[in-house]
One Martini backbone bead per residue (centre of mass of N, CA, C, O) as a GRO file, in nm:
protein
  443
    1MET     BB    1   7.108  -2.114   1.438
    2LEU     BB    2   6.960  -2.022   1.180
    3LYS     BB    3   6.835  -2.292   1.123
    4ARG     BB    4   6.670  -2.311   1.384
    5LEU     BB    5   6.509  -2.052   1.334
    6ALA     BB    6   6.382  -2.133   1.063
    7LEU     BB    7   6.238  -2.383   1.175
    8GLY     BB    8   6.066  -2.235   1.377
    9VAL     BB    9   5.915  -2.050   1.185
   10LEU     BB   10   5.800  -2.278   1.014
   11GLY     BB   11   5.646  -2.414   1.245
   12LEU     BB   12   5.459  -2.173   1.305
   13LEU     BB   13   5.329  -2.157   1.026
   14VAL     BB   14   5.208  -2.440   1.027
   15LEU     BB   15   5.040  -2.401   1.282
   16ALA     BB   16   4.873  -2.160   1.171
   17VAL     BB   17   4.749  -2.304   0.929
   18VAL     BB   18   4.619  -2.534   1.082
   19GLY     BB   19   4.452  -2.363   1.277
   20LEU     BB   20   4.288  -2.216   1.057
   21TRP     BB   21   4.170  -2.466   0.933
   22LEU     BB   22   4.022  -2.564   1.190
   23LEU     BB   23   3.855  -2.303   1.223
   24ALA     BB   24   3.721  -2.318   0.922
   25TRP     BB   25   3.603  -2.586   0.947
   26ARG     BB   26   3.329  -2.744   0.770
   27PRO     BB   27   3.086  -2.938   0.704
   28SER     BB   28   2.928  -3.110   0.483
   29ILE     BB   29   2.617  -3.104   0.313
   30ASP     BB   30   2.411  -3.294   0.180
   31PRO     BB   31   2.264  -3.340  -0.100
   32ILE     BB   32   1.969  -3.273  -0.291
   33ALA     BB   33   1.686  -3.297  -0.439
   34PRO     BB   34   1.504  -3.092  -0.597
   35PRO     BB   35   1.235  -2.947  -0.497
   36ALA     BB   36   0.923  -2.917  -0.552
   37ALA     BB   37   0.728  -2.643  -0.594
   38ALA     BB   38   0.457  -2.786  -0.486
   39SER     BB   39   0.572  -2.837  -0.182
   40PHE     BB   40   0.500  -2.538  -0.143
   41PRO     BB   41   0.324  -2.318  -0.005
   42ALA     BB   42   0.186  -2.036  -0.128
   43GLU     BB   43   0.203  -1.854   0.129
   44LEU     BB   44   0.510  -1.899   0.173
   45VAL     BB   45   0.608  -1.787  -0.096
   46GLN     BB   46   0.484  -1.504  -0.064
   47ARG     BB   47   0.641  -1.430   0.186
   48GLY     BB   48   0.925  -1.474   0.060
   49GLN     BB   49   0.899  -1.251  -0.155
   50ALA     BB   50   0.892  -1.012   0.043
   51LEU     BB   51   1.166  -1.079   0.181
   52ALA     BB   52   1.340  -1.063  -0.077
   53GLY     BB   53   1.283  -0.767  -0.115
   54ALA     BB   54   1.393  -0.665   0.161
   55GLY     BB   55   1.691  -0.807   0.078
   56TYR     BB   56   1.774  -0.764  -0.228
   57CYS     BB   57   1.836  -1.030  -0.389
   58ALA     BB   58   1.815  -0.943  -0.689
   59THR     BB   59   2.017  -0.714  -0.693
   60CYS     BB   60   2.278  -0.900  -0.598
   61HIS     BB   61   2.182  -1.169  -0.800
   62THR     BB   62   2.189  -0.966  -1.065
   63ALA     BB   63   2.297  -0.913  -1.360
   64LYS     BB   64   2.333  -0.721  -1.615
   65GLY     BB   65   2.098  -0.881  -1.820
   66GLY     BB   66   2.020  -1.105  -1.636
   67ALA     BB   67   1.908  -1.349  -1.460
   68PRO     BB   68   1.728  -1.397  -1.198
   69TYR     BB   69   1.949  -1.504  -0.937
   70ALA     BB   70   2.222  -1.594  -1.119
   71GLY     BB   71   2.434  -1.387  -1.075
   72ASN     BB   72   2.737  -1.192  -1.121
   73TYR     BB   73   2.743  -0.955  -0.943
   74PRO     BB   74   2.937  -0.679  -0.896
   75MET     BB   75   3.165  -0.621  -0.610
   76GLU     BB   76   3.324  -0.350  -0.493
   77THR     BB   77   3.628  -0.341  -0.314
   78ALA     BB   78   3.920  -0.278  -0.134
   79PHE     BB   79   4.020  -0.594  -0.236
   80GLY     BB   80   3.810  -0.631  -0.468
   81THR     BB   81   3.618  -0.843  -0.678
   82LEU     BB   82   3.289  -0.962  -0.638
   83TYR     BB   83   3.069  -1.245  -0.704
   84SER     BB   84   2.770  -1.351  -0.717
   85SER     BB   85   2.550  -1.598  -0.666
   86ASN     BB   86   2.363  -1.870  -0.749
   87ILE     BB   87   2.000  -1.882  -0.635
   88THR     BB   88   1.897  -2.093  -0.795
   89PRO     BB   89   1.760  -2.434  -0.846
   90ASP     BB   90   2.016  -2.527  -0.961
   91PRO     BB   91   2.206  -2.820  -0.913
   92ASP     BB   92   2.497  -2.715  -1.024
   93THR     BB   93   2.506  -2.369  -0.995
   94GLY     BB   94   2.321  -2.362  -0.755
   95ILE     BB   95   2.064  -2.446  -0.485
   96GLY     BB   96   1.915  -2.721  -0.548
   97GLY     BB   97   2.103  -2.907  -0.335
   98TRP     BB   98   1.980  -2.751  -0.097
   99SER     BB   99   1.899  -2.755   0.205
  100GLN     BB  100   1.753  -2.593   0.455
  101ALA     BB  101   2.001  -2.622   0.644
  102ALA     BB  102   2.207  -2.502   0.446
  103PHE     BB  103   2.072  -2.228   0.411
  104VAL     BB  104   2.071  -2.138   0.708
  105ARG     BB  105   2.375  -2.153   0.750
  106ALA     BB  106   2.448  -1.936   0.544
  107MET     BB  107   2.275  -1.706   0.669
  108ARG     BB  108   2.404  -1.733   0.969
  109GLN     BB  109   2.738  -1.823   0.907
  110GLY     BB  110   2.879  -1.819   0.623
  111VAL     BB  111   2.817  -2.123   0.493
  112ALA     BB  112   2.839  -2.350   0.273
  113ARG     BB  113   2.746  -2.663   0.182
  114ASP     BB  114   3.068  -2.747   0.148
  115GLY     BB  115   3.210  -2.551   0.391
  116ALA     BB  116   3.257  -2.280   0.284
  117GLN     BB  117   3.365  -1.969   0.319
  118LEU     BB  118   3.213  -1.663   0.330
  119PHE     BB  119   3.193  -1.359   0.229
  120PRO     BB  120   3.090  -1.045   0.378
  121ALA     BB  121   2.927  -0.941   0.133
  122PHE     BB  122   2.761  -1.142   0.262
  123PRO     BB  123   2.516  -1.048   0.513
  124TYR     BB  124   2.517  -1.261   0.769
  125GLN     BB  125   2.525  -1.062   1.010
  126HIS     BB  126   2.215  -0.995   0.953
  127PHE     BB  127   2.075  -1.276   0.895
  128GLU     BB  128   2.106  -1.383   1.186
  129LEU     BB  129   1.840  -1.216   1.290
  130VAL     BB  130   1.658  -1.412   1.151
  131SER     BB  131   1.404  -1.605   1.149
  132ASP     BB  132   1.305  -1.918   1.088
  133GLU     BB  133   1.041  -1.854   0.937
  134ASP     BB  134   1.169  -1.657   0.726
  135LEU     BB  135   1.381  -1.852   0.611
  136HIS     BB  136   1.177  -2.062   0.509
  137ALA     BB  137   1.031  -1.869   0.312
  138LEU     BB  138   1.277  -1.793   0.142
  139TYR     BB  139   1.339  -2.082   0.048
  140ALA     BB  140   1.071  -2.131  -0.098
  141PHE     BB  141   1.103  -1.907  -0.307
  142LEU     BB  142   1.375  -1.990  -0.438
  143MET     BB  143   1.279  -2.296  -0.506
  144THR     BB  144   1.049  -2.154  -0.721
  145ARG     BB  145   1.242  -2.075  -0.922
  146PRO     BB  146   1.392  -2.057  -1.207
  147PRO     BB  147   1.632  -2.240  -1.335
  148VAL     BB  148   1.985  -2.150  -1.371
  149HIS     BB  149   2.258  -2.208  -1.584
  150GLN     BB  150   2.534  -2.057  -1.398
  151GLU     BB  151   2.838  -1.973  -1.363
  152LYS     BB  152   3.067  -1.857  -1.152
  153ARG     BB  153   3.264  -1.609  -1.109
  154GLU     BB  154   3.570  -1.513  -1.040
  155ASN     BB  155   3.727  -1.374  -0.811
  156GLU     BB  156   3.911  -1.051  -0.760
  157LEU     BB  157   4.164  -1.165  -0.566
  158PRO     BB  158   4.431  -1.154  -0.386
  159PHE     BB  159   4.692  -1.295  -0.257
  160PRO     BB  160   4.537  -1.426   0.036
  161LEU     BB  161   4.232  -1.312   0.010
  162ASN     BB  162   4.119  -1.580  -0.148
  163TRP     BB  163   4.129  -1.723   0.123
  164ARG     BB  164   3.864  -1.853   0.301
  165ALA     BB  165   3.990  -1.919   0.581
  166LEU     BB  166   4.020  -1.618   0.676
  167GLN     BB  167   3.717  -1.574   0.755
  168ALA     BB  168   3.737  -1.697   1.039
  169GLY     BB  169   3.901  -1.461   1.157
  170TRP     BB  170   3.698  -1.240   1.096
  171LYS     BB  171   3.468  -1.363   1.269
  172LEU     BB  172   3.618  -1.356   1.539
  173LEU     BB  173   3.623  -1.035   1.540
  174PHE     BB  174   3.301  -0.952   1.412
  175PHE     BB  175   3.113  -1.191   1.482
  176ARG     BB  176   2.769  -1.202   1.601
  177HIS     BB  177   2.557  -1.392   1.766
  178GLY     BB  178   2.203  -1.363   1.715
  179GLN     BB  179   1.891  -1.308   1.741
  180TYR     BB  180   1.621  -1.121   1.732
  181GLY     BB  181   1.501  -0.920   2.001
  182PRO     BB  182   1.302  -0.756   2.179
  183VAL     BB  183   1.309  -0.434   2.300
  184THR     BB  184   1.303  -0.300   2.588
  185GLY     BB  185   1.090  -0.007   2.572
  186LYS     BB  186   0.977  -0.078   2.294
  187ASP     BB  187   0.771  -0.074   2.049
  188ALA     BB  188   0.635  -0.264   1.799
  189GLN     BB  189   0.717  -0.082   1.562
  190TRP     BB  190   1.016  -0.054   1.627
  191ASN     BB  191   1.081  -0.360   1.636
  192ARG     BB  192   1.006  -0.418   1.345
  193GLY     BB  193   1.199  -0.216   1.213
  194ALA     BB  194   1.461  -0.336   1.333
  195TYR     BB  195   1.436  -0.620   1.215
  196LEU     BB  196   1.437  -0.535   0.916
  197ALA     BB  197   1.685  -0.336   0.900
  198GLU     BB  198   1.904  -0.532   1.048
  199GLY     BB  199   1.843  -0.767   0.871
  200LEU     BB  200   1.749  -0.810   0.563
  201ALA     BB  201   1.805  -0.498   0.480
  202HIS     BB  202   2.092  -0.407   0.571
  203CYS     BB  203   2.151  -0.085   0.594
  204SER     BB  204   2.439  -0.060   0.733
  205ALA     BB  205   2.613  -0.174   0.494
  206CYS     BB  206   2.597   0.125   0.352
  207HIS     BB  207   2.567   0.350   0.610
  208SER     BB  208   2.846   0.236   0.714
  209PRO     BB  209   3.145   0.248   0.804
  210ARG     BB  210   3.473   0.107   0.757
  211ASN     BB  211   3.731  -0.074   0.817
  212VAL     BB  212   4.033  -0.214   0.716
  213LEU     BB  213   3.861  -0.509   0.715
  214GLY     BB  214   3.547  -0.442   0.630
  215ALA     BB  215   3.401  -0.362   0.883
  216GLU     BB  216   3.162  -0.240   1.057
  217LYS     BB  217   3.114   0.022   1.238
  218THR     BB  218   3.074   0.096   1.570
  219GLY     BB  219   2.889   0.283   1.760
  220ALA     BB  220   2.911   0.614   1.687
  221ALA     BB  221   2.974   0.540   1.367
  222ARG     BB  222   2.710   0.437   1.318
  223TYR     BB  223   2.549   0.563   1.043
  224ASP     BB  224   2.765   0.793   0.911
  225GLY     BB  225   2.832   0.698   0.641
  226ALA     BB  226   2.911   0.596   0.287
  227ARG     BB  227   3.090   0.468   0.039
  228ILE     BB  228   2.922   0.324  -0.262
  229ASP     BB  229   2.955   0.250  -0.583
  230GLY     BB  230   3.013   0.574  -0.632
  231TRP     BB  231   2.854   0.654  -0.377
  232TYR     BB  232   2.647   0.817  -0.115
  233ALA     BB  233   2.563   0.710   0.201
  234PRO     BB  234   2.393   0.856   0.423
  235PRO     BB  235   2.315   0.937   0.720
  236LEU     BB  236   2.116   0.755   0.990
  237ASN     BB  237   2.136   1.031   1.169
  238ALA     BB  238   2.213   1.327   1.338
  239THR     BB  239   2.455   1.386   1.114
  240ASN     BB  240   2.263   1.481   0.923
  241HIS     BB  241   2.247   1.774   0.682
  242ALA     BB  242   1.964   1.821   0.643
  243PRO     BB  243   1.763   2.096   0.646
  244VAL     BB  244   1.535   1.883   0.671
  245PRO     BB  245   1.411   1.675   0.867
  246TRP     BB  246   1.386   1.325   0.921
  247THR     BB  247   1.094   1.202   0.936
  248GLN     BB  248   0.864   0.962   0.934
  249ASP     BB  249   0.701   1.072   0.697
  250GLU     BB  250   0.944   1.120   0.504
  251LEU     BB  251   1.053   0.832   0.509
  252TYR     BB  252   0.802   0.690   0.406
  253THR     BB  253   0.770   0.836   0.136
  254TYR     BB  254   1.048   0.764   0.024
  255LEU     BB  255   1.028   0.444   0.062
  256ARG     BB  256   0.751   0.419  -0.108
  257THR     BB  257   0.814   0.634  -0.374
  258GLY     BB  258   1.120   0.799  -0.407
  259ALA     BB  259   0.988   1.084  -0.297
  260THR     BB  260   1.034   1.431  -0.189
  261ALA     BB  261   1.002   1.772  -0.158
  262LEU     BB  262   1.227   1.789   0.099
  263HIS     BB  263   1.461   1.556  -0.036
  264GLY     BB  264   1.393   1.405  -0.297
  265SER     BB  265   1.551   1.142  -0.483
  266ALA     BB  266   1.598   0.830  -0.582
  267ALA     BB  267   1.927   0.689  -0.649
  268GLY     BB  268   2.086   0.448  -0.765
  269PRO     BB  269   2.110   0.209  -0.516
  270MET     BB  270   1.829   0.323  -0.394
  271SER     BB  271   1.618   0.253  -0.606
  272PRO     BB  272   1.584  -0.065  -0.574
  273VAL     BB  273   1.507  -0.050  -0.278
  274VAL     BB  274   1.233   0.082  -0.335
  275HIS     BB  275   1.116  -0.056  -0.618
  276HIS     BB  276   1.238  -0.381  -0.555
  277GLY     BB  277   1.202  -0.407  -0.237
  278LEU     BB  278   1.003  -0.243  -0.040
  279SER     BB  279   0.751  -0.291  -0.230
  280ALA     BB  280   0.690  -0.582  -0.097
  281LEU     BB  281   0.594  -0.433   0.139
  282SER     BB  282   0.409  -0.314   0.366
  283ASN     BB  283   0.307  -0.026   0.501
  284GLU     BB  284   0.369  -0.112   0.793
  285ASP     BB  285   0.666  -0.189   0.750
  286VAL     BB  286   0.765   0.084   0.637
  287GLN     BB  287   0.676   0.241   0.884
  288ALA     BB  288   0.862   0.095   1.082
  289ILE     BB  289   1.129   0.179   0.955
  290ALA     BB  290   1.075   0.482   0.987
  291ALA     BB  291   1.060   0.477   1.297
  292TYR     BB  292   1.343   0.372   1.355
  293TYR     BB  293   1.496   0.611   1.207
  294ALA     BB  294   1.367   0.851   1.348
  295GLU     BB  295   1.505   0.784   1.615
  296ARG     BB  296   1.795   0.814   1.509
  297PHE     BB  297   1.739   1.119   1.424
  298GLY     BB  298   1.540   1.250   1.650
  299THR     BB  299   1.212   1.262   1.513
  300ARG     BB  300   1.015   1.118   1.664
  301GLY     BB  301   0.697   1.284   1.659
  302GLN     BB  302   0.748   1.467   1.436
  303THR     BB  303   0.720   1.696   1.200
  304ALA     BB  304   0.780   1.825   0.860
  305ALA     BB  305   0.820   2.105   0.953
  306PRO     BB  306   1.004   2.357   0.886
  307ALA     BB  307   1.193   2.585   0.969
  308ALA     BB  308   1.220   2.902   0.984
  309GLY     BB  309   1.338   2.996   0.653
  310VAL     BB  310   1.432   2.742   0.492
  311LEU     BB  311   1.268   2.761   0.230
  312GLU     BB  312   1.338   3.047   0.152
  313LYS     BB  313   1.644   3.004   0.134
  314ALA     BB  314   1.643   2.780  -0.078
  315MET     BB  315   1.468   2.943  -0.304
  316ALA     BB  316   1.651   3.195  -0.342
  317GLY     BB  317   1.857   3.054  -0.544
  318ASP     BB  318   1.654   3.066  -0.802
  319ALA     BB  319   1.717   3.352  -0.838
  320LEU     BB  320   1.800   3.581  -1.062
  321SER     BB  321   2.108   3.757  -1.134
  322PRO     BB  322   2.362   3.949  -1.246
  323ALA     BB  323   2.580   3.784  -1.103
  324HIS     BB  324   2.511   3.510  -1.227
  325GLN     BB  325   2.560   3.592  -1.534
  326LEU     BB  326   2.891   3.596  -1.470
  327ASP     BB  327   2.868   3.291  -1.413
  328GLN     BB  328   2.941   2.996  -1.544
  329ALA     BB  329   2.783   2.804  -1.361
  330ALA     BB  330   2.517   2.961  -1.369
  331ASN     BB  331   2.480   2.927  -1.674
  332LEU     BB  332   2.459   2.624  -1.670
  333TYR     BB  333   2.217   2.608  -1.491
  334ASN     BB  334   2.019   2.784  -1.659
  335ALA     BB  335   2.037   2.601  -1.916
  336ALA     BB  336   2.001   2.287  -1.770
  337CYS     BB  337   1.818   2.328  -1.475
  338ALA     BB  338   1.609   2.563  -1.400
  339SER     BB  339   1.342   2.467  -1.546
  340CYS     BB  340   1.308   2.220  -1.330
  341HIS     BB  341   1.415   2.365  -1.032
  342TYR     BB  342   1.199   2.580  -1.012
  343ASN     BB  343   1.087   2.774  -0.730
  344THR     BB  344   0.813   2.889  -0.529
  345ALA     BB  345   0.654   3.025  -0.304
  346PRO     BB  346   0.605   2.828  -0.012
  347HIS     BB  347   0.657   2.550  -0.189
  348PRO     BB  348   0.784   2.280  -0.306
  349GLN     BB  349   0.790   2.062  -0.573
  350LEU     BB  350   0.802   1.734  -0.642
  351ALA     BB  351   0.875   1.776  -0.966
  352ARG     BB  352   1.088   2.011  -0.823
  353PRO     BB  353   1.367   1.979  -0.702
  354GLU     BB  354   1.513   2.117  -0.420
  355LEU     BB  355   1.848   2.175  -0.381
  356GLY     BB  356   1.854   2.320  -0.093
  357LEU     BB  357   1.731   2.021   0.033
  358ASN     BB  358   1.953   1.828  -0.062
  359ASN     BB  359   2.160   1.566   0.029
  360ALA     BB  360   2.374   1.585  -0.202
  361LEU     BB  361   2.470   1.883  -0.106
  362THR     BB  362   2.515   1.817   0.227
  363ALA     BB  363   2.715   1.617   0.205
  364ASP     BB  364   3.037   1.494   0.272
  365GLU     BB  365   3.004   1.383  -0.020
  366PRO     BB  366   2.992   1.416  -0.391
  367ASP     BB  367   2.899   1.156  -0.545
  368THR     BB  368   2.592   1.180  -0.594
  369LEU     BB  369   2.591   1.442  -0.751
  370ILE     BB  370   2.778   1.348  -0.978
  371GLN     BB  371   2.606   1.110  -1.077
  372VAL     BB  372   2.356   1.276  -1.151
  373LEU     BB  373   2.495   1.466  -1.352
  374LEU     BB  374   2.596   1.235  -1.540
  375HIS     BB  375   2.318   1.020  -1.539
  376GLY     BB  376   2.084   1.084  -1.385
  377ILE     BB  377   1.718   1.012  -1.378
  378GLY     BB  378   1.502   0.784  -1.421
  379THR     BB  379   1.163   0.695  -1.454
  380GLN     BB  380   1.237   0.429  -1.248
  381GLU     BB  381   1.367   0.561  -0.989
  382GLY     BB  382   1.227   0.781  -0.850
  383GLN     BB  383   0.997   0.944  -0.971
  384ALA     BB  384   0.742   0.855  -1.142
  385GLY     BB  385   0.802   0.981  -1.474
  386VAL     BB  386   1.065   1.132  -1.391
  387LEU     BB  387   1.316   1.321  -1.568
  388MET     BB  388   1.681   1.320  -1.569
  389PRO     BB  389   1.936   1.419  -1.734
  390GLY     BB  390   2.248   1.354  -1.850
  391PHE     BB  391   2.613   1.504  -1.877
  392ALA     BB  392   2.860   1.322  -1.963
  393HIS     BB  393   2.847   1.406  -2.296
  394SER     BB  394   2.835   1.749  -2.246
  395PHE     BB  395   3.029   1.760  -2.002
  396SER     BB  396   3.296   1.846  -1.841
  397ASP     BB  397   3.480   1.826  -1.576
  398ALA     BB  398   3.491   2.135  -1.522
  399GLN     BB  399   3.182   2.176  -1.531
  400ILE     BB  400   3.102   1.986  -1.303
  401VAL     BB  401   3.267   2.121  -1.089
  402ALA     BB  402   3.149   2.405  -1.109
  403LEU     BB  403   2.853   2.326  -1.054
  404ALA     BB  404   2.889   2.180  -0.781
  405ALA     BB  405   3.028   2.415  -0.629
  406TRP     BB  406   2.805   2.624  -0.669
  407LEU     BB  407   2.574   2.476  -0.531
  408ARG     BB  408   2.716   2.448  -0.256
  409ARG     BB  409   2.755   2.760  -0.216
  410THR     BB  410   2.441   2.862  -0.280
  411ARG     BB  411   2.263   2.617  -0.109
  412THR     BB  412   2.476   2.615   0.134
  413ASP     BB  413   2.670   2.597   0.455
  414ARG     BB  414   2.883   2.424   0.344
  415PRO     BB  415   3.176   2.316   0.275
  416PRO     BB  416   3.393   2.240   0.061
  417TRP     BB  417   3.500   1.998  -0.144
  418PRO     BB  418   3.826   1.875  -0.148
  419ASP     BB  419   3.774   1.621  -0.388
  420LEU     BB  420   3.617   1.702  -0.649
  421GLU     BB  421   3.805   1.674  -0.897
  422GLN     BB  422   3.881   1.375  -0.850
  423ARG     BB  423   3.594   1.252  -0.848
  424VAL     BB  424   3.506   1.341  -1.125
  425ALA     BB  425   3.729   1.198  -1.284
  426GLU     BB  426   3.669   0.910  -1.183
  427LEU     BB  427   3.358   0.892  -1.258
  428HIS     BB  428   3.376   0.987  -1.556
  429ALA     BB  429   3.570   0.755  -1.655
  430LYS     BB  430   3.331   0.528  -1.601
  431THR     BB  431   3.180   0.613  -1.844
  432PRO     BB  432   3.001   0.500  -2.079
  433PRO     BB  433   2.928   0.480  -2.386
  434GLY     BB  434   2.665   0.664  -2.465
  435PRO     BB  435   2.368   0.672  -2.347
  436GLN     BB  436   2.193   0.758  -2.073
  437ALA     BB  437   1.967   0.652  -1.854
  438GLY     BB  438   1.829   0.941  -1.807
  439THR     BB  439   1.746   0.959  -2.130
  440THR     BB  440   1.545   0.678  -2.130
  441GLY     BB  441   1.469   0.501  -1.855
  442ASP     BB  442   1.665   0.279  -1.845
  443GLN     BB  443   1.745  -0.008  -1.597
   0.00000   0.00000   0.00000
């Protein structure tokens, strides 16, 4: 009886494995000789360059200090570390042997030229929305980059999560096919913004929480904010706790320049999005993205004027008082921060970010504030030419905790972060030895 039961279980396992293999199997597409760069029209390549910027291709496919687009950029996930692929036209280690059909299949279906299933860290769920014309332009741009011979690093995933066939099951659960089509009832600007934001820019990949299987949450939880790469991507909807609403004008200024006086500076993973990604797009396209998200915030058509008393309340925290002088955290702030962050009414200055208005302080998670305190903001990150030094090598964990908690308490109406000590310890421990990026401006 037990033998028969064991054979039955074994048979079911074999059937499951065979079924999954059949579900995952995709044919290989024959390799081609790398096309000559001159075979692509210059205007097509130029258009592809802007689209590659919008999709942050260089950001995710360039390792620190490595050749552009040569891959091996590490992406830490809840399941292990994945390394991006070489997408230069090298025929051996890159995509030089990929036909346009193979490239489009990878972008749309998450399947490599050889038929292997790609992990969803490559956001094909978003690239599926991109038009044929834009994918062809992107292919032309990548195929005209300098080829770089660089082998891909092995992903650091435990068995059986490293088995690519499992991705077919993931797709069955979470992948929805279909290109973007204009939404009836929305104007041309909104539709253009939605196409860019949901497609190549894949904004929700960072700003939406994920379920236990790593898929973006949908429905009401979409764009509710999420931790990513040791930072916190804030909500891109009405749940955002910014003291001053994110209007279309504020969003446009932030996405175009990297800073606004009413919301602060781009830092961490958001900095290359602004300065090396969206910078390739036209003003009209960035304005369209701003319009799309302003509607998600519920502020489209509104001005950036803060509600009565908001600026006064925010800047009131800058005034020194005898009570502050007795507080250790206040003394840290006065010594290290106040000279650069001090503002007076009636309006904060762009070069002096007003912390009482900053998303990093009002966010549900402390990660972004901690990272900025530790590593600063380089001259090429947020506002051009403006430097904030990092304190990772001069402040202890206890001092970072005290300063972050004091700022949260004195500059916002939000409750204390419950895991502040733990997050400071975790993020501070990952700080490499030596000077911080924010002290040199090197990025």
